[in-house]
N, C-alpha and C positions, 0 to 999 in steps of 0.2 A: 203479592202473595204467591208463594211457591206452590206448585202442583206436581203430583207424581203419577206416572203411568208406566206400564211394563211393555218392553219391546224385547221379545225373546227372553234373554237372561238379564236385560238392562232395566234399571229403574231410572227414569229421567226426571230431574227436578229443574223446572224452568225458573230462572232468576232474572233480575234486571240486567240486561246487556249480556247475559250468558246463561250457563246451566251447569248442572252437575250430573255426571253419569255414574251409576252404581251397578257393578256387576257382582257376580259371586266372589270374584277375586280382587277387583280393582275399584277404586273410587277416583274419578277424574273430574277436575274443575276446568271449565273453559269460560273465558271472559274476553269480550271484544276480539274474538278470533285468535286468542292466545291460550295455550294450555298453561294454566297457572298452578296446577298441582296434580300429582298422581300419587296414590297411596296403595300399598299392599295391605289389604284388609285382614290378612291372616296374622301378620305381626305388627300392623299399624305403623310400619316404617313409611315415611312420606317424603316425597321430593316436591319442592315448590311450596312457596308461602302464600299462594293465592293473591299475589300482587303483580300487576303489570310492570314492565320495565321499558326503558329506552332501548329498543332492539328491533331488528327487521321483523315485520309482521304484515299480514294482510296480502294485498296484491301490489306488485311493483308497476307504477305508471310513470314513465319517464318525464321528469321535470328539469333536471339539471344533469347534463351529460358528463361534466367533469366529476361531479360527486358520484355518479353511477360508476365511472371508471375507478375512482379512488376506493369506492366501497366494494369493488370486485377485483382487488389485487389478488393474484392467485395464491400467494403464500404470505398470509398476514401474521407471521411469526414475530413475537416481541424481541427475541434474541437477534433477529435479522433487522430490527428497527423498521419493520414493515407493517406492524399492527396499527390499528386506528384507536383514537381515544374513545372512551365509553360514551362521551356526549357527541359523537360524530353525527352530523346532520342526516336525518332519515327523510328528507323532503321527497324522495322518490318512492316512499312506501305509504300507501293509503290503507288505513285500517278503521274498524268501527270506532265510534265516538258517542258522546251524549246526544248527538243529533240523529244518529242512525235509527232506522226502524228495524226492530228485531222480532223475529218469530221463529217458532219451531214446528215442524210437522213430523209425522211418524208413518211408518209402514211396518209390515210384519218383521222386517229384518234390518231396518236402519232408522237413523234419526237424521233429519236435515235441518240445519240451522242457517238462517239467512239474515244478513245485515244489509239493509238498503241505505245507501248514503255513507261515504267513507271520507276520511280526512287524513292529511299528512301533518296536521298540527297548525297549519296556517291557511290551507285551502280546503274547502268542503265541496265534494262532488256528489250532488244529490242523486245522480243516476248511475253511480258506481255501485257494484254489488259484490259481496263476498258470500260464498255458500260453502259450508262444510258438511259433507255427507259421511256419517260415522256408523261403524258397525263393529262386530267382534269376530275375530278369526277363530279357527277351530281350536287354537291353543289358548284362547282367552285374551290375546293381545288386542289393543285398540287399533282399528283400521280407520283411516281418514283419507278422503279424496276432496280436493279443493277445486272449486270453480269460481273464477273471477271474471267480471264483465265491466266494460266501460265503453259506451257507444262512440266516443271521440278518439279511441285508440291510444296507442302508446304503451300497451301492456308488455312488460318484459319478463314477468314471472309471478309466482305465488309462493308463499312461505308458510311453513308450519313450525312455530316456535314453542319451546318449553322453557319457561322463565321462572325466576324466583328460587333457584336452587341454592342450597346451602354451600358456602365456599369451603367445602371439606372434601377430602379424597383427591381423586384425579380425573381429569377429562381426557378422553382418548380420541385422537384424530387419526384416520387411516392414511397418513402420508408417509412416504418413504418406508413402507412396511409397518408403520405404527409409531406415533409420537405421544408421549404422556405430557400433559400440562397440569401442574399442581393447581387445584381449584382455588387456593388462597394466594396465588402468585400475583405478579404485576397486573394491575387493572388494565384491561385492553379489550377492544373489539377485534376479533381475529377472523378474517375471511379466508376460506380455502376453496380453490377451484381447479379442477383438471389434474391429471397425473403429472408428476409424482406427488403433488401436494395434497390431493384428495382422491385416493385411488379406489374408493368404494363409497356408495351412498349410505353411509352410516356414521353416527356419532354416539359415543358411549360415555357413561360416567360410572365410576366405581367408588363406593363408599363402604368401608368396612367389609362385611361379608355379603353385601348386596350390590347389585349393579342395575343400570337401566340402559336401554338402547332406543334410539330413534333412527329408523331406516326406511329406505324406499325399495319397493319391489317393482321393477320396470323392465319388461322384456325388450322395449325399444331403446333402452339406454339413452334417454334424453339428457340434455345438458343440465347440470345441477351445481349448486354451490352449498357449502357448509359454513355456518357462522357459530363461533364460540365467543362468549363474553365472560370476563372475570371482573369483579369489582367489589367494593366494600359492602354494597347492598345485595351481593349474591352473584350467582352465575346463571348463564342461559346458553341454550344451544338451539339451532334451527337448521332445517334443510330447505333449500329454495329450488324449485323447478323453473328453468328458464325457457322462454320462447325463443324462436329464431329471428335474427335480424332480417329485414328492418322492423324495429319495434313499432314504428309509427303506424303501421298497417294492422297491428294486432289489437283486436277489440275484445278478445276473450282468452282465457287460459284454463285448461283442465289438466290437473296433475294425475300421475299414476297414484298408486296406493302408498300412503305413508303408514308406517306401523310404529307403535310405541308399547313398551312392556317393561316390567320389573322382573329381575331374575335373582335366584339364590346363586352365590358364587361370584367370581370376578368377571372382568370384561370379556373373557373368552366365552363364558357361558352366555352372556348377552349377545355376542356376535354369532352364536351358533345357528339361530333361525335363518338369518340372511345367507350364511354359508350353505346351509342345507337347501334353501330355495335355489340358490345359484347353481349348485351341483346338479339338482334335478332339472332345472330349466335349460341348462346348457350342457347336458350330458354328452351329446354327440361332439360338440366342440372340444370339450375336455378330453374325450377319448382320442381325438386327433392329436391333441397336444401331448397326451401321455404316451402316445405311440412313438414319439421321437426319443430314442434311447439315450442320446448324449445329454439330454436335459437333466436327468437324474444325477449326473456327475457334477453339476454346477454347485459349488460350495461358496464361491466368492464372486461378488459383483462389483465391478469398478465403474463408477459413474463418471462419464466424460461429457464434454460439451463443446461442440463445434471444432474439435481437433482430434487427431489420433496420436497416441503416445509414440514417441520415436523408438528406434531399436534399443537405445540404451535403457530407456524406461522399461520396455518390454522384457529385456534381459534381466533387469533387476527384479521385476515381479516374478520371473521364472525361477529365481533363486529361492523364493519363499513358498511358492505354490506350484503344484503340478499344473501344466498348461491346460489339461482337459477339465480342470476344476474352476477356471476363471472365465467369466463372461464380462465383456466390455459393453456397457450400455450407453448409447448416445440418445438421450431422450428427446433431442431436437435435431435429428440428423437431416440436414438440408443445405442447400447452397447458401453461401454468405449473402446477406441482404435480401433474401427471397422471403419476405414476409415472415409469418410464424404460424405454427399449428395448422398448416395446410398440407394435404397429402401430395407433395410434389414428386415423391418417388425418386429422389436424387441421391440415394445412398451410394450408388455406384461411383459418384464423384469423389468419394472419400477413399 
């Protein structure tokens, strides 16, 4: 039997294995640690069909290293033939199931939902736990912090997914300045991690005159991944906060604050809150950047990798663009064969 009680502006309706949150502006469905629906109550436009999907969720507990690596390819773009199938094995993700013990508690400003006992579909861990702590920010967006624990270790991350989205409109990934993926495109599970493939902790969806955003506000800039799924049964998106290696020693994970909201207008409107937070949080750093005068003159960026254009190529570029308007970007500037994504400070060798 469902029950209702008020928490500030929320009404919380407890259900089997999940619950529904009702605010003045939003209605949000959560089932087995997944957000399965969010609705704007003013115009009744809804995202999510209240159905779970085969998609990363819960907490990541390392079970298969090769599948972990495949599931975290940094650029899962279908056109690059690097996307994963929609039935990709999620054996490394443990989420609530029918064996989980579920309960909700409340305080004056938040709701805590706990699932004790998690499964990856084949293995049940009775002492693994997923906790979601939810509240509302000053603008009415959903706030969520996730805590996951498992006493035997191996925790590599925690995921907040939004699933069951209609395959309409476009999904927006902040890679290479921004990439649009048609929601009704080729079925695929697409991981994105690290610049330039995932340059900000936000995923967006635009449908008609409305849009939604799922984003992270993290002053510590912890490692994260984004996941996007397209399929005949709908779309999904998720952000994952990663722990640091070695994973074997990690018995818990606590995420920064995830946020989710619906907006009038396109994806730029949905990205505005994160942009505003970033500019406020890193005001001093941005002032240092903006104090460099030549930056404003950059109009063209040339992406290079592990080599510098020769004089002939540079002369050709100079025929088309003023030299002060061109920036050459080597996103992996380091000595040959010297590992990758480590700060070796060897730019001088080039």
